[in-house]
C-alpha positions in Angstrom: -29.6 -63.2 -50.9 -26.2 -61.6 -51.0 -22.8 -63.2 -51.2 -21.1 -64.6 -48.2 -17.7 -63.1 -47.0 -16.0 -66.2 -48.4 -17.5 -65.7 -51.8 -16.6 -62.0 -51.7 -13.0 -63.0 -50.9 -13.0 -65.2 -54.0 -13.6 -62.1 -56.2 -10.3 -60.6 -55.1 -8.1 -63.8 -54.7 -5.0 -64.0 -56.8 -1.9 -66.2 -57.2 0.5 -65.0 -54.5 3.2 -67.0 -56.3 3.0 -64.7 -59.4 6.4 -63.1 -59.6 6.4 -59.4 -58.7 9.2 -58.8 -61.3 9.9 -55.3 -59.9 11.5 -52.8 -62.2 13.4 -50.0 -60.5 13.2 -46.4 -61.7 14.3 -42.9 -60.8 15.2 -42.0 -57.2 15.1 -38.4 -56.0 15.9 -36.8 -52.7 14.6 -33.4 -51.7 13.3 -31.6 -48.5 14.3 -34.7 -46.4 12.1 -37.1 -48.5 13.4 -39.9 -50.7 11.1 -40.8 -53.6 11.6 -44.0 -55.5 9.6 -44.8 -58.7 9.2 -48.4 -59.8 6.7 -50.9 -61.2 5.6 -54.4 -60.5 3.6 -57.2 -62.2 0.0 -57.8 -61.4 -2.7 -60.1 -62.7 -4.0 -60.1 -66.3 -0.6 -59.1 -67.6 -0.8 -55.7 -66.0 2.3 -53.7 -64.9 1.5 -51.3 -62.1 3.5 -48.1 -61.8 4.2 -47.1 -58.2 6.1 -44.6 -56.0 7.4 -44.9 -52.5 8.1 -41.7 -50.6 9.9 -42.1 -47.3 11.9 -39.9 -44.9 15.6 -39.9 -45.6 16.8 -40.2 -42.1 14.0 -41.9 -40.0 15.1 -45.3 -38.4 13.8 -48.3 -40.3 11.6 -50.3 -40.5 9.0 -47.6 -41.2 5.3 -47.8 -40.8 3.6 -47.8 -44.3 0.6 -45.8 -45.7 -0.9 -47.3 -48.8 -2.6 -44.3 -50.5 -5.4 -44.4 -53.0 -5.9 -41.4 -55.3 -9.1 -40.0 -56.7 -10.7 -40.3 -60.2 -8.8 -38.5 -62.8 -5.7 -38.1 -60.6 -2.7 -40.4 -60.1 0.1 -41.1 -57.7 1.9 -38.1 -59.2 -0.9 -35.6 -58.6 0.6 -32.5 -56.9 -1.9 -32.7 -54.0 -0.9 -36.3 -53.4 2.8 -35.5 -53.5 2.3 -32.7 -51.0 0.5 -35.2 -48.7 3.4 -37.7 -49.1 5.9 -35.1 -48.0 3.7 -34.1 -45.1 3.3 -37.7 -43.8 6.9 -38.5 -44.5 7.7 -35.7 -42.1 5.8 -37.7 -39.4 7.9 -40.8 -40.1 5.6 -42.7 -42.5 6.6 -44.3 -45.8 3.9 -43.6 -48.4 3.3 -46.2 -51.1 0.9 -45.3 -54.0 0.1 -46.9 -57.3 -1.7 -45.6 -60.4 -5.2 -47.1 -60.5 -6.3 -48.8 -63.8 -6.8 -46.2 -66.6 -5.0 -43.5 -64.5 -1.6 -41.9 -64.6 1.0 -43.9 -66.4 -1.7 -46.6 -67.1 -4.1 -44.1 -68.7 -3.6 -45.3 -72.4 -6.8 -44.0 -73.9 -8.6 -41.7 -71.6 -11.4 -43.5 -69.8 -14.0 -42.0 -67.4 -14.2 -44.5 -64.5 -17.7 -43.5 -63.7 -18.7 -44.4 -67.2 -17.1 -47.8 -66.6 -19.1 -48.3 -63.5 -22.3 -47.7 -65.5 -21.3 -50.8 -67.5 -21.9 -53.6 -65.0 -19.1 -56.1 -65.9 -16.6 -53.5 -67.0 -17.2 -51.8 -63.6 -16.7 -55.1 -61.8 -13.4 -55.8 -63.6 -12.2 -52.3 -62.7 -12.9 -52.9 -59.0 -11.3 -56.4 -59.1 -8.2 -55.2 -60.8 -7.7 -52.2 -58.6 -8.1 -54.2 -55.4 -5.7 -57.0 -56.6 -3.1 -54.4 -57.8 -3.2 -52.8 -54.3 -2.8 -56.1 -52.6 0.2 -56.7 -54.9 1.6 -53.4 -53.6 1.5 -54.8 -50.1 3.3 -58.0 -51.4 6.0 -55.7 -52.7 6.2 -53.8 -49.4 6.9 -57.1 -47.6 10.1 -57.6 -49.7 11.5 -54.3 -48.3 13.5 -54.6 -45.1 13.1 -50.8 -44.6 9.3 -51.1 -44.4 7.4 -52.6 -41.5 4.5 -54.5 -43.1 3.2 -55.3 -39.6 2.4 -51.5 -39.3 0.5 -50.8 -42.5 -2.6 -48.6 -43.0 -4.7 -47.5 -46.0 -5.7 -43.9 -46.9 -8.2 -43.4 -49.7 -9.5 -40.2 -51.3 -12.7 -40.2 -53.3 -12.4 -43.0 -55.8 -9.6 -44.3 -53.5 -12.2 -44.8 -50.9 -14.8 -46.3 -53.2 -12.2 -48.9 -54.3 -10.3 -49.0 -51.0 -13.1 -50.3 -48.8 -13.0 -53.6 -50.6 -9.2 -53.7 -50.4 -9.1 -53.1 -46.7 -11.9 -55.7 -46.1 -10.1 -58.4 -48.1 -6.6 -57.6 -47.0 -5.8 -58.7 -43.4 -2.4 -57.1 -43.5 -4.0 -53.6 -43.1 -4.2 -52.5 -39.5 -6.3 -49.3 -39.9 -7.9 -47.1 -42.6 -8.8 -43.6 -43.4 -11.6 -43.1 -45.9 -11.9 -39.6 -47.2 -14.3 -38.0 -49.6 -16.0 -41.3 -50.4 -19.2 -43.2 -49.7 -21.2 -46.4 -50.3 -24.2 -47.3 -52.4 -23.0 -45.7 -55.6 -23.2 -48.9 -57.6 -26.7 -49.6 -56.4 -27.7 -46.0 -57.3 -26.2 -46.5 -60.8 -28.0 -49.9 -61.1 -31.3 -48.2 -60.3 -30.7 -45.8 -63.2 -29.8 -48.6 -65.7 -32.1 -49.5 -68.6 -34.6 -52.2 -67.6 -32.9 -54.9 -69.7 -29.5 -54.2 -68.0 -30.8 -53.7 -64.4 -30.5 -57.3 -63.2 -26.8 -57.5 -64.2 -26.2 -54.1 -62.7 -27.8 -55.1 -59.4 -25.8 -58.4 -59.4 -22.5 -56.5 -59.8 -23.6 -53.9 -57.2 -24.2 -56.7 -54.7 -20.8 -58.1 -55.5 -18.8 -54.9 -55.5 -20.4 -52.0 -53.7 -18.5 -50.8 -50.6 -21.5 -51.1 -48.4 -21.2 -54.9 -48.5 -17.5 -54.8 -47.5 -17.5 -52.1 -44.9 -18.9 -54.4 -42.1 -16.0 -56.9 -42.7 -13.3 -54.4 -41.7 -13.9 -54.5 -37.9 -12.3 -54.8 -35.5 -9.7 -52.7 -37.3 -10.3 -48.9 -36.7 -11.6 -46.6 -39.4 -11.6 -42.8 -39.6 -13.9 -41.2 -42.2 -13.6 -37.5 -43.4 -16.3 -36.1 -45.6 -17.7 -32.7 -46.6 -21.2 -31.5 -45.8 -21.3 -29.7 -49.1 -19.7 -32.3 -51.2 -20.9 -31.8 -54.8 -19.3 -35.0 -56.1 -20.0 -37.6 -53.5 -23.3 -36.6 -51.8 -23.2 -36.6 -48.0 -26.0 -39.3 -48.1 -23.4 -41.7 -49.6 -20.9 -40.9 -46.9 -23.5 -41.5 -44.2 -24.3 -44.9 -45.9 -20.7 -45.9 -45.7 -20.4 -44.9 -42.1 -23.5 -46.7 -41.1 -22.2 -49.8 -42.9 -19.1 -49.9 -40.8 -18.9 -51.6 -37.4 -17.0 -50.2 -34.4 -14.4 -48.9 -33.9 -15.2 -46.1 -36.3 -15.1 -42.3 -36.2 -16.3 -39.7 -38.7 -15.3 -36.0 -39.2 -17.7 -33.8 -41.2 -16.4 -30.5 -42.4 -18.3 -27.5 -43.8 -17.0 -27.6 -47.3 -17.0 -29.3 -50.7 -15.2 -32.2 -52.4 -11.5 -31.9 -51.7 -11.7 -28.9 -49.3 -10.4 -30.8 -46.3 -9.2 -28.3 -43.7 -5.7 -28.5 -42.5 -6.8 -29.3 -39.0 -8.6 -32.5 -40.3 -5.5 -33.5 -42.2 -3.7 -33.3 -38.9 -6.4 -35.4 -37.3 -5.9 -38.0 -40.0 -2.2 -38.0 -39.2 -2.8 -38.4 -35.5 -5.2 -41.2 -36.1 -2.6 -43.0 -38.2 0.2 -42.4 -35.6 -2.1 -43.8 -32.9 -3.2 -46.9 -34.8 0.2 -47.8 -36.1 2.1 -47.5 -32.9 4.6 -50.4 -32.4 3.1 -53.3 -30.6 
């Protein structure tokens, strides 16, 4: 018997009265985009480095895209920065954080897939990442130039695998794009665990795998983008995530590998976000 939605919410509940204690950083302006680096406080004594990229001249308040990066990347990855500039050109403010053990939070280098193979370390990674991202939304609500009523999530690879739970548990998100990700990975890893560790691994998979959170996102719309030849996230996991979602949902499958999203499909992502974040 699985957890109830209320029990799942408890896994990602945090003290909303915890001070954000934001620390401002460098501000840069180039090519019509203003980039602001800062950090804020999260749970378990964590400080979360973040960046906000917004158009310099668009009228405020701006719709917000919370963007989740892939494993081994960060908010400062060149591909991410290029996407931020692209979407800022469409009038979006892009808000991204470094996930635990990534970017400015790397400390000692940790392979997140290795953490996921250790049941409770993997659970703590998922919990911390989700709460950190919810705290980023808390920070966005303090900004008069951002419209928290028009906020969407965009995740890539690990950003999808950790982002499904965030969107499911965060009612302030209006729509989501899940790219290069899937569901069932934690159950797959549990099946590979040694016999003595398998019960704990299955318990954590039942608590944290995206397949159990995807049904809770509706009625908010979701767009998925996956590669038919993805060598990192097998297409079967992408189909599992899609089949776990309720309507409204849409999937784009391109003929390529992990990270080879064609420009036309990036445009489709942008159009989906423009449509779902239109002012009420």
